[in-house]
Backbone as XML, in Angstrom:
<?xml version="1.0"?>
<chain id="A" units="angstrom">
  <residue number="1" name="MET">
    <atom name="N" x="-12.078" y="-22.788" z="-12.508"/>
    <atom name="CA" x="-13.222" y="-21.901" z="-12.439"/>
    <atom name="C" x="-12.796" y="-20.517" z="-12.910"/>
  </residue>
  <residue number="2" name="LYS">
    <atom name="N" x="-13.667" y="-19.877" z="-13.645"/>
    <atom name="CA" x="-13.395" y="-18.536" z="-14.154"/>
    <atom name="C" x="-13.520" y="-17.510" z="-13.025"/>
  </residue>
  <residue number="3" name="LEU">
    <atom name="N" x="-12.740" y="-16.454" z="-13.130"/>
    <atom name="CA" x="-12.748" y="-15.382" z="-12.135"/>
    <atom name="C" x="-14.137" y="-14.773" z="-12.006"/>
  </residue>
  <residue number="4" name="ARG">
    <atom name="N" x="-14.768" y="-14.487" z="-13.106"/>
    <atom name="CA" x="-16.088" y="-13.844" z="-13.080"/>
    <atom name="C" x="-17.131" y="-14.730" z="-12.379"/>
  </residue>
  <residue number="5" name="THR">
    <atom name="N" x="-17.052" y="-16.032" z="-12.569"/>
    <atom name="CA" x="-17.980" y="-16.955" z="-11.918"/>
    <atom name="C" x="-17.794" y="-16.935" z="-10.405"/>
  </residue>
  <residue number="6" name="ALA">
    <atom name="N" x="-16.544" y="-16.969" z="-9.961"/>
    <atom name="CA" x="-16.249" y="-16.933" z="-8.522"/>
    <atom name="C" x="-16.708" y="-15.610" z="-7.920"/>
  </residue>
  <residue number="7" name="LEU">
    <atom name="N" x="-16.500" y="-14.502" z="-8.640"/>
    <atom name="CA" x="-16.948" y="-13.198" z="-8.150"/>
    <atom name="C" x="-18.463" y="-13.160" z="-8.009"/>
  </residue>
  <residue number="8" name="THR">
    <atom name="N" x="-19.169" y="-13.722" z="-8.961"/>
    <atom name="CA" x="-20.627" y="-13.751" z="-8.904"/>
    <atom name="C" x="-21.094" y="-14.548" z="-7.699"/>
  </residue>
  <residue number="9" name="GLN">
    <atom name="N" x="-20.467" y="-15.688" z="-7.433"/>
    <atom name="CA" x="-20.828" y="-16.493" z="-6.265"/>
    <atom name="C" x="-20.580" y="-15.722" z="-4.972"/>
  </residue>
  <residue number="10" name="TYR">
    <atom name="N" x="-19.448" y="-15.034" z="-4.898"/>
    <atom name="CA" x="-19.095" y="-14.259" z="-3.704"/>
    <atom name="C" x="-20.097" y="-13.129" z="-3.474"/>
  </residue>
  <residue number="11" name="LEU">
    <atom name="N" x="-20.440" y="-12.416" z="-4.537"/>
    <atom name="CA" x="-21.387" y="-11.315" z="-4.397"/>
    <atom name="C" x="-22.768" y="-11.822" z="-3.987"/>
  </residue>
  <residue number="12" name="ARG">
    <atom name="N" x="-23.205" y="-12.916" z="-4.561"/>
    <atom name="CA" x="-24.502" y="-13.494" z="-4.176"/>
    <atom name="C" x="-24.510" y="-13.909" z="-2.715"/>
  </residue>
  <residue number="13" name="LEU">
    <atom name="N" x="-23.418" y="-14.506" z="-2.255"/>
    <atom name="CA" x="-23.326" y="-14.913" z="-0.858"/>
    <atom name="C" x="-23.444" y="-13.703" z="0.064"/>
  </residue>
  <residue number="14" name="LYS">
    <atom name="N" x="-22.647" y="-12.684" z="-0.199"/>
    <atom name="CA" x="-22.656" y="-11.493" z="0.658"/>
    <atom name="C" x="-24.025" y="-10.834" z="0.678"/>
  </residue>
  <residue number="15" name="GLN">
    <atom name="N" x="-24.648" y="-10.714" z="-0.489"/>
    <atom name="CA" x="-25.957" y="-10.066" z="-0.551"/>
    <atom name="C" x="-27.038" y="-10.936" z="0.082"/>
  </residue>
  <residue number="16" name="SER">
    <atom name="N" x="-26.908" y="-12.255" z="0.007"/>
    <atom name="CA" x="-27.883" y="-13.133" z="0.652"/>
    <atom name="C" x="-27.758" y="-13.083" z="2.170"/>
  </residue>
  <residue number="17" name="LEU">
    <atom name="N" x="-26.576" y="-12.706" z="2.662"/>
    <atom name="CA" x="-26.368" y="-12.555" z="4.102"/>
    <atom name="C" x="-26.858" y="-11.205" z="4.615"/>
  </residue>
  <residue number="18" name="GLY">
    <atom name="N" x="-27.333" y="-10.354" z="3.710"/>
    <atom name="CA" x="-27.903" y="-9.081" z="4.120"/>
    <atom name="C" x="-26.994" y="-7.886" z="3.946"/>
  </residue>
  <residue number="19" name="PHE">
    <atom name="N" x="-25.790" y="-8.098" z="3.441"/>
    <atom name="CA" x="-24.897" y="-6.975" z="3.190"/>
    <atom name="C" x="-25.365" y="-6.225" z="1.955"/>
  </residue>
  <residue number="20" name="ARG">
    <atom name="N" x="-25.266" y="-4.915" z="1.975"/>
    <atom name="CA" x="-25.593" y="-4.148" z="0.773"/>
    <atom name="C" x="-24.547" y="-4.405" z="-0.288"/>
  </residue>
  <residue number="21" name="PHE">
    <atom name="N" x="-23.296" y="-4.220" z="0.089"/>
    <atom name="CA" x="-22.150" y="-4.610" z="-0.731"/>
    <atom name="C" x="-22.147" y="-3.945" z="-2.098"/>
  </residue>
  <residue number="22" name="HIS">
    <atom name="N" x="-22.641" y="-2.716" z="-2.197"/>
    <atom name="CA" x="-22.700" y="-2.040" z="-3.493"/>
    <atom name="C" x="-21.321" y="-1.560" z="-3.951"/>
  </residue>
  <residue number="23" name="ALA">
    <atom name="N" x="-20.629" y="-0.811" z="-3.117"/>
    <atom name="CA" x="-19.313" y="-0.281" z="-3.503"/>
    <atom name="C" x="-18.337" y="-1.421" z="-3.764"/>
  </residue>
  <residue number="24" name="GLU">
    <atom name="N" x="-18.407" y="-2.453" z="-2.945"/>
    <atom name="CA" x="-17.524" y="-3.593" z="-3.120"/>
    <atom name="C" x="-17.811" y="-4.326" z="-4.428"/>
  </residue>
  <residue number="25" name="SER">
    <atom name="N" x="-19.095" y="-4.412" z="-4.794"/>
    <atom name="CA" x="-19.420" y="-5.081" z="-6.058"/>
    <atom name="C" x="-18.889" y="-4.286" z="-7.248"/>
  </residue>
  <residue number="26" name="VAL">
    <atom name="N" x="-18.901" y="-2.975" z="-7.153"/>
    <atom name="CA" x="-18.334" y="-2.136" z="-8.221"/>
    <atom name="C" x="-16.830" y="-2.384" z="-8.331"/>
  </residue>
  <residue number="27" name="ILE">
    <atom name="N" x="-16.155" y="-2.449" z="-7.198"/>
    <atom name="CA" x="-14.712" y="-2.694" z="-7.180"/>
    <atom name="C" x="-14.398" y="-4.066" z="-7.772"/>
  </residue>
  <residue number="28" name="LEU">
    <atom name="N" x="-15.154" y="-5.077" z="-7.361"/>
    <atom name="CA" x="-14.890" y="-6.434" z="-7.848"/>
    <atom name="C" x="-15.199" y="-6.594" z="-9.331"/>
  </residue>
  <residue number="29" name="ARG">
    <atom name="N" x="-16.232" y="-5.932" z="-9.806"/>
    <atom name="CA" x="-16.541" y="-6.005" z="-11.233"/>
    <atom name="C" x="-15.468" y="-5.295" z="-12.062"/>
  </residue>
  <residue number="30" name="ALA">
    <atom name="N" x="-14.959" y="-4.180" z="-11.539"/>
    <atom name="CA" x="-13.856" y="-3.489" z="-12.224"/>
    <atom name="C" x="-12.607" y="-4.367" z="-12.234"/>
  </residue>
  <residue number="31" name="PHE">
    <atom name="N" x="-12.389" y="-5.088" z="-11.156"/>
    <atom name="CA" x="-11.263" y="-6.013" z="-11.083"/>
    <atom name="C" x="-11.411" y="-7.104" z="-12.140"/>
  </residue>
  <residue number="32" name="ALA">
    <atom name="N" x="-12.608" y="-7.660" z="-12.275"/>
    <atom name="CA" x="-12.854" y="-8.709" z="-13.271"/>
    <atom name="C" x="-12.640" y="-8.179" z="-14.687"/>
  </residue>
  <residue number="33" name="ARG">
    <atom name="N" x="-13.080" y="-6.946" z="-14.947"/>
    <atom name="CA" x="-12.858" y="-6.352" z="-16.268"/>
    <atom name="C" x="-11.370" y="-6.145" z="-16.533"/>
  </residue>
  <residue number="34" name="ALA">
    <atom name="N" x="-10.636" y="-5.710" z="-15.500"/>
    <atom name="CA" x="-9.202" y="-5.465" z="-15.662"/>
    <atom name="C" x="-8.435" y="-6.766" z="-15.913"/>
  </residue>
  <residue number="35" name="MET">
    <atom name="N" x="-8.874" y="-7.858" z="-15.295"/>
    <atom name="CA" x="-8.196" y="-9.138" z="-15.461"/>
    <atom name="C" x="-8.592" y="-9.836" z="-16.756"/>
  </residue>
  <residue number="36" name="GLY">
    <atom name="N" x="-9.794" y="-9.580" z="-17.232"/>
    <atom name="CA" x="-10.259" y="-10.222" z="-18.460"/>
    <atom name="C" x="-10.810" y="-11.611" z="-18.193"/>
  </residue>
  <residue number="37" name="PRO">
    <atom name="N" x="-11.139" y="-12.349" z="-19.266"/>
    <atom name="CA" x="-11.685" y="-13.706" z="-19.094"/>
    <atom name="C" x="-10.561" y="-14.683" z="-18.742"/>
  </residue>
  <residue number="38" name="ILE">
    <atom name="N" x="-10.315" y="-14.846" z="-17.464"/>
    <atom name="CA" x="-9.170" y="-15.622" z="-17.000"/>
    <atom name="C" x="-9.628" y="-16.608" z="-15.935"/>
  </residue>
  <residue number="39" name="ASP">
    <atom name="N" x="-8.922" y="-17.722" z="-15.824"/>
    <atom name="CA" x="-9.188" y="-18.665" z="-14.743"/>
    <atom name="C" x="-8.737" y="-18.057" z="-13.425"/>
  </residue>
  <residue number="40" name="LEU">
    <atom name="N" x="-9.422" y="-18.416" z="-12.382"/>
    <atom name="CA" x="-9.151" y="-17.851" z="-11.061"/>
    <atom name="C" x="-7.714" y="-18.098" z="-10.609"/>
  </residue>
  <residue number="41" name="GLY">
    <atom name="N" x="-7.188" y="-19.267" z="-10.880"/>
    <atom name="CA" x="-5.836" y="-19.612" z="-10.450"/>
    <atom name="C" x="-4.732" y="-18.950" z="-11.257"/>
  </residue>
  <residue number="42" name="ARG">
    <atom name="N" x="-5.076" y="-18.293" z="-12.352"/>
    <atom name="CA" x="-4.058" y="-17.675" z="-13.209"/>
    <atom name="C" x="-3.870" y="-16.178" z="-12.943"/>
  </residue>
  <residue number="43" name="VAL">
    <atom name="N" x="-4.553" y="-15.660" z="-11.943"/>
    <atom name="CA" x="-4.381" y="-14.256" z="-11.561"/>
    <atom name="C" x="-3.071" y="-14.146" z="-10.790"/>
  </residue>
  <residue number="44" name="THR">
    <atom name="N" x="-2.176" y="-13.298" z="-11.255"/>
    <atom name="CA" x="-0.853" y="-13.180" z="-10.638"/>
    <atom name="C" x="-0.790" y="-11.986" z="-9.688"/>
  </residue>
  <residue number="45" name="PRO">
    <atom name="N" x="0.125" y="-12.039" z="-8.717"/>
    <atom name="CA" x="0.296" y="-10.896" z="-7.808"/>
    <atom name="C" x="0.673" y="-9.600" z="-8.542"/>
  </residue>
  <residue number="46" name="VAL">
    <atom name="N" x="1.410" y="-9.715" z="-9.640"/>
    <atom name="CA" x="1.812" y="-8.525" z="-10.399"/>
    <atom name="C" x="0.584" y="-7.844" z="-11.000"/>
  </residue>
  <residue number="47" name="ARG">
    <atom name="N" x="-0.320" y="-8.627" z="-11.569"/>
    <atom name="CA" x="-1.533" y="-8.053" z="-12.162"/>
    <atom name="C" x="-2.444" y="-7.457" z="-11.099"/>
  </residue>
  <residue number="48" name="VAL">
    <atom name="N" x="-2.524" y="-8.112" z="-9.952"/>
    <atom name="CA" x="-3.346" y="-7.576" z="-8.858"/>
    <atom name="C" x="-2.766" y="-6.250" z="-8.392"/>
  </residue>
  <residue number="49" name="ARG">
    <atom name="N" x="-1.455" y="-6.196" z="-8.223"/>
    <atom name="CA" x="-0.812" y="-4.964" z="-7.769"/>
    <atom name="C" x="-1.005" y="-3.843" z="-8.790"/>
  </residue>
  <residue number="50" name="ARG">
    <atom name="N" x="-0.933" y="-4.183" z="-10.071"/>
    <atom name="CA" x="-1.148" y="-3.192" z="-11.124"/>
    <atom name="C" x="-2.573" y="-2.637" z="-11.030"/>
  </residue>
  <residue number="51" name="TYR">
    <atom name="N" x="-3.544" y="-3.521" z="-10.782"/>
    <atom name="CA" x="-4.930" y="-3.058" z="-10.619"/>
    <atom name="C" x="-5.059" y="-2.166" z="-9.387"/>
  </residue>
  <residue number="52" name="LEU">
    <atom name="N" x="-4.470" y="-2.572" z="-8.285"/>
    <atom name="CA" x="-4.570" y="-1.785" z="-7.057"/>
    <atom name="C" x="-3.924" y="-0.412" z="-7.213"/>
  </residue>
  <residue number="53" name="ASP">
    <atom name="N" x="-2.758" y="-0.368" z="-7.834"/>
    <atom name="CA" x="-2.033" y="0.897" z="-7.968"/>
    <atom name="C" x="-2.740" y="1.871" z="-8.896"/>
  </residue>
  <residue number="54" name="GLY">
    <atom name="N" x="-3.278" y="1.375" z="-9.995"/>
    <atom name="CA" x="-4.003" y="2.250" z="-10.924"/>
    <atom name="C" x="-3.149" y="3.414" z="-11.381"/>
  </residue>
  <residue number="55" name="GLN">
    <atom name="N" x="-3.770" y="4.573" z="-11.474"/>
    <atom name="CA" x="-3.083" y="5.799" z="-11.894"/>
    <atom name="C" x="-2.995" y="6.754" z="-10.702"/>
  </residue>
  <residue number="56" name="GLY">
    <atom name="N" x="-1.877" y="7.375" z="-10.517"/>
    <atom name="CA" x="-1.753" y="8.392" z="-9.488"/>
    <atom name="C" x="-1.252" y="7.860" z="-8.151"/>
  </residue>
  <residue number="57" name="PRO">
    <atom name="N" x="-1.294" y="8.709" z="-7.131"/>
    <atom name="CA" x="-0.733" y="8.362" z="-5.821"/>
    <atom name="C" x="-1.639" y="7.421" z="-5.024"/>
  </residue>
  <residue number="58" name="LEU">
    <atom name="N" x="-1.081" y="6.912" z="-3.921"/>
    <atom name="CA" x="-1.860" y="6.081" z="-3.007"/>
    <atom name="C" x="-2.941" y="6.919" z="-2.331"/>
  </residue>
  <residue number="59" name="THR">
    <atom name="N" x="-4.110" y="6.343" z="-2.232"/>
    <atom name="CA" x="-5.225" y="7.035" z="-1.578"/>
    <atom name="C" x="-5.962" y="6.040" z="-0.693"/>
  </residue>
  <residue number="60" name="ARG">
    <atom name="N" x="-6.976" y="6.524" z="-0.009"/>
    <atom name="CA" x="-7.828" y="5.639" z="0.791"/>
    <atom name="C" x="-8.555" y="4.641" z="-0.103"/>
  </residue>
  <residue number="61" name="PHE">
    <atom name="N" x="-8.820" y="5.004" z="-1.342"/>
    <atom name="CA" x="-9.497" y="4.092" z="-2.254"/>
    <atom name="C" x="-8.621" y="2.880" z="-2.558"/>
  </residue>
  <residue number="62" name="TRP">
    <atom name="N" x="-7.301" y="3.065" z="-2.613"/>
    <atom name="CA" x="-6.386" y="1.937" z="-2.790"/>
    <atom name="C" x="-6.613" y="0.947" z="-1.658"/>
  </residue>
  <residue number="63" name="GLU">
    <atom name="N" x="-6.694" y="1.463" z="-0.451"/>
    <atom name="CA" x="-6.903" y="0.611" z="0.715"/>
    <atom name="C" x="-8.267" y="-0.089" z="0.651"/>
  </residue>
  <residue number="64" name="ARG">
    <atom name="N" x="-9.275" y="0.613" z="0.176"/>
    <atom name="CA" x="-10.621" y="0.023" z="0.048"/>
    <atom name="C" x="-10.617" y="-1.118" z="-0.964"/>
  </residue>
  <residue number="65" name="LYS">
    <atom name="N" x="-9.926" y="-0.925" z="-2.093"/>
    <atom name="CA" x="-9.813" y="-1.993" z="-3.090"/>
    <atom name="C" x="-9.066" y="-3.186" z="-2.503"/>
  </residue>
  <residue number="66" name="TRP">
    <atom name="N" x="-8.006" y="-2.922" z="-1.758"/>
    <atom name="CA" x="-7.199" y="-3.978" z="-1.152"/>
    <atom name="C" x="-8.025" y="-4.798" z="-0.165"/>
  </residue>
  <residue number="67" name="VAL">
    <atom name="N" x="-8.775" y="-4.138" z="0.685"/>
    <atom name="CA" x="-9.612" y="-4.835" z="1.666"/>
    <atom name="C" x="-10.672" y="-5.682" z="0.959"/>
  </residue>
  <residue number="68" name="THR">
    <atom name="N" x="-11.269" y="-5.148" z="-0.091"/>
    <atom name="CA" x="-12.290" y="-5.870" z="-0.835"/>
    <atom name="C" x="-11.711" y="-7.112" z="-1.507"/>
  </residue>
  <residue number="69" name="LEU">
    <atom name="N" x="-10.567" y="-6.972" z="-2.156"/>
    <atom name="CA" x="-9.933" y="-8.122" z="-2.811"/>
    <atom name="C" x="-9.462" y="-9.152" z="-1.788"/>
  </residue>
  <residue number="70" name="ARG">
    <atom name="N" x="-8.981" y="-8.682" z="-0.668"/>
    <atom name="CA" x="-8.541" y="-9.598" z="0.383"/>
    <atom name="C" x="-9.716" y="-10.444" z="0.877"/>
  </residue>
  <residue number="71" name="GLY">
    <atom name="N" x="-10.889" y="-9.817" z="1.048"/>
    <atom name="CA" x="-12.079" y="-10.556" z="1.456"/>
    <atom name="C" x="-12.500" y="-11.582" z="0.418"/>
  </residue>
  <residue number="72" name="PHE">
    <atom name="N" x="-12.440" y="-11.197" z="-0.845"/>
    <atom name="CA" x="-12.789" y="-12.128" z="-1.920"/>
    <atom name="C" x="-11.841" y="-13.320" z="-1.935"/>
  </residue>
  <residue number="73" name="TYR">
    <atom name="N" x="-10.555" y="-13.071" z="-1.792"/>
    <atom name="CA" x="-9.608" y="-14.179" z="-1.844"/>
    <atom name="C" x="-9.649" y="-15.029" z="-0.579"/>
  </residue>
  <residue number="74" name="ARG">
    <atom name="N" x="-10.096" y="-14.495" z="0.534"/>
    <atom name="CA" x="-10.345" y="-15.341" z="1.707"/>
    <atom name="C" x="-11.474" y="-16.319" z="1.407"/>
  </residue>
  <residue number="75" name="PHE">
    <atom name="N" x="-12.495" y="-15.825" z="0.722"/>
    <atom name="CA" x="-13.616" y="-16.663" z="0.293"/>
    <atom name="C" x="-13.124" y="-17.796" z="-0.604"/>
  </residue>
  <residue number="76" name="THR">
    <atom name="N" x="-12.275" y="-17.473" z="-1.583"/>
    <atom name="CA" x="-11.790" y="-18.497" z="-2.506"/>
    <atom name="C" x="-10.854" y="-19.487" z="-1.818"/>
  </residue>
  <residue number="77" name="LEU">
    <atom name="N" x="-10.048" y="-19.021" z="-0.883"/>
    <atom name="CA" x="-9.165" y="-19.921" z="-0.139"/>
    <atom name="C" x="-9.968" y="-20.877" z="0.733"/>
  </residue>
  <residue number="78" name="ALA">
    <atom name="N" x="-11.019" y="-20.384" z="1.361"/>
    <atom name="CA" x="-11.845" y="-21.228" z="2.225"/>
    <atom name="C" x="-12.533" y="-22.331" z="1.438"/>
  </residue>
  <residue number="79" name="ARG">
    <atom name="N" x="-12.847" y="-22.071" z="0.177"/>
    <atom name="CA" x="-13.504" y="-23.058" z="-0.672"/>
    <atom name="C" x="-12.525" y="-23.829" z="-1.545"/>
  </residue>
  <residue number="80" name="ARG">
    <atom name="N" x="-11.239" y="-23.607" z="-1.301"/>
    <atom name="CA" x="-10.153" y="-24.284" z="-2.017"/>
    <atom name="C" x="-10.244" y="-24.094" z="-3.526"/>
  </residue>
  <residue number="81" name="LEU">
    <atom name="N" x="-10.627" y="-22.891" z="-3.925"/>
    <atom name="CA" x="-10.658" y="-22.557" z="-5.353"/>
    <atom name="C" x="-9.288" y="-22.109" z="-5.834"/>
  </residue>
  <residue number="82" name="VAL">
    <atom name="N" x="-8.467" y="-21.602" z="-4.906"/>
    <atom name="CA" x="-7.082" y="-21.215" z="-5.196"/>
    <atom name="C" x="-6.190" y="-21.753" z="-4.084"/>
  </residue>
  <residue number="83" name="ARG">
    <atom name="N" x="-4.917" y="-21.870" z="-4.389"/>
    <atom name="CA" x="-3.964" y="-22.363" z="-3.380"/>
    <atom name="C" x="-3.435" y="-21.251" z="-2.500"/>
  </residue>
  <residue number="84" name="ARG">
    <atom name="N" x="-3.263" y="-20.069" z="-3.102"/>
    <atom name="CA" x="-2.786" y="-18.922" z="-2.317"/>
    <atom name="C" x="-3.344" y="-17.639" z="-2.927"/>
  </residue>
  <residue number="85" name="SER">
    <atom name="N" x="-3.361" y="-16.631" z="-2.118"/>
    <atom name="CA" x="-3.930" y="-15.354" z="-2.541"/>
    <atom name="C" x="-2.882" y="-14.507" z="-3.255"/>
  </residue>
  <residue number="86" name="PRO">
    <atom name="N" x="-3.230" y="-13.931" z="-4.417"/>
    <atom name="CA" x="-2.293" y="-13.037" z="-5.102"/>
    <atom name="C" x="-2.331" y="-11.608" z="-4.560"/>
  </residue>
  <residue number="87" name="VAL">
    <atom name="N" x="-3.183" y="-11.348" z="-3.581"/>
    <atom name="CA" x="-3.313" y="-10.007" z="-3.004"/>
    <atom name="C" x="-2.139" y="-9.777" z="-2.056"/>
  </residue>
  <residue number="88" name="PRO">
    <atom name="N" x="-1.517" y="-8.588" z="-2.091"/>
    <atom name="CA" x="-0.406" y="-8.309" z="-1.175"/>
    <atom name="C" x="-0.818" y="-8.534" z="0.279"/>
  </residue>
  <residue number="89" name="ALA">
    <atom name="N" x="0.096" y="-9.080" z="1.076"/>
    <atom name="CA" x="-0.206" y="-9.404" z="2.466"/>
    <atom name="C" x="-0.481" y="-8.162" z="3.308"/>
  </residue>
  <residue number="90" name="ALA">
    <atom name="N" x="0.200" y="-7.086" z="3.016"/>
    <atom name="CA" x="0.026" y="-5.856" z="3.798"/>
    <atom name="C" x="-0.100" y="-4.670" z="2.855"/>
  </residue>
  <residue number="91" name="ALA">
    <atom name="N" x="-0.872" y="-3.704" z="3.290"/>
    <atom name="CA" x="-1.034" y="-2.480" z="2.506"/>
    <atom name="C" x="0.120" y="-1.528" z="2.821"/>
  </residue>
  <residue number="92" name="PRO">
    <atom name="N" x="0.591" y="-0.790" z="1.831"/>
    <atom name="CA" x="1.631" y="0.193" z="2.127"/>
    <atom name="C" x="1.058" y="1.319" z="2.964"/>
  </residue>
  <residue number="93" name="LYS">
    <atom name="N" x="1.939" y="2.008" z="3.654"/>
    <atom name="CA" x="1.483" y="3.137" z="4.464"/>
    <atom name="C" x="0.974" y="4.247" z="3.564"/>
  </residue>
  <residue number="94" name="LEU">
    <atom name="N" x="-0.190" y="4.741" z="3.921"/>
    <atom name="CA" x="-0.742" y="5.866" z="3.174"/>
    <atom name="C" x="-0.060" y="7.145" z="3.623"/>
  </residue>
  <residue number="95" name="PRO">
    <atom name="N" x="0.051" y="8.119" z="2.726"/>
    <atom name="CA" x="0.658" y="9.387" z="3.131"/>
    <atom name="C" x="-0.180" y="10.054" z="4.214"/>
  </residue>
  <residue number="96" name="ARG">
    <atom name="N" x="0.492" y="10.782" z="5.071"/>
    <atom name="CA" x="-0.210" y="11.474" z="6.155"/>
    <atom name="C" x="-1.146" y="12.512" z="5.591"/>
  </residue>
  <residue number="97" name="ARG">
    <atom name="N" x="-2.247" y="12.656" z="6.265"/>
    <atom name="CA" x="-3.183" y="13.700" z="5.878"/>
    <atom name="C" x="-2.601" y="15.050" z="6.219"/>
  </residue>
  <residue number="98" name="PHE">
    <atom name="N" x="-3.034" y="16.041" z="5.492"/>
    <atom name="CA" x="-2.582" y="17.400" z="5.725"/>
    <atom name="C" x="-3.094" y="17.870" z="7.081"/>
  </residue>
  <residue number="99" name="VAL">
    <atom name="N" x="-2.188" y="18.363" z="7.909"/>
    <atom name="CA" x="-2.563" y="18.905" z="9.209"/>
    <atom name="C" x="-2.388" y="20.413" z="9.122"/>
  </residue>
  <residue number="100" name="PRO">
    <atom name="N" x="-3.509" y="21.149" z="9.154"/>
    <atom name="CA" x="-3.382" y="22.600" z="9.033"/>
    <atom name="C" x="-2.670" y="23.204" z="10.254"/>
  </residue>
  <residue number="101" name="TYR">
    <atom name="N" x="-1.916" y="24.248" z="9.992"/>
    <atom name="CA" x="-1.200" y="24.921" z="11.058"/>
    <atom name="C" x="-1.347" y="26.415" z="10.821"/>
  </residue>
  <residue number="102" name="ILE">
    <atom name="N" x="-1.733" y="27.117" z="11.847"/>
    <atom name="CA" x="-1.891" y="28.566" z="11.735"/>
    <atom name="C" x="-0.661" y="29.215" z="12.355"/>
  </residue>
  <residue number="103" name="PHE">
    <atom name="N" x="0.042" y="29.968" z="11.515"/>
    <atom name="CA" x="1.224" y="30.676" z="11.999"/>
    <atom name="C" x="0.770" y="31.896" z="12.775"/>
  </residue>
  <residue number="104" name="ALA">
    <atom name="N" x="1.365" y="32.096" z="13.917"/>
    <atom name="CA" x="0.987" y="33.256" z="14.725"/>
    <atom name="C" x="1.899" y="34.436" z="14.459"/>
  </residue>
</chain>
């Protein structure tokens, strides 16, 4: 099965269940564009990590993409479309947020 076909099925399912799923659909469509016309089982962990990392430092958006892809691959695993998920098992620690300090 093609990646784009599986993504379309996943998005239809989520939206039929009443989820808005707008931001997630944007993330998943960008993922499909980044992977190209490829079979679902041929997506490698290296390519997924490259998509997640993108350009620049780790941000909350990295985590949002990771959570979205993890949900999609849970869907594919449950339907036995893939044998294992290429998404990293754990997200790296995000840098600490800036904590302002007033010098007295």
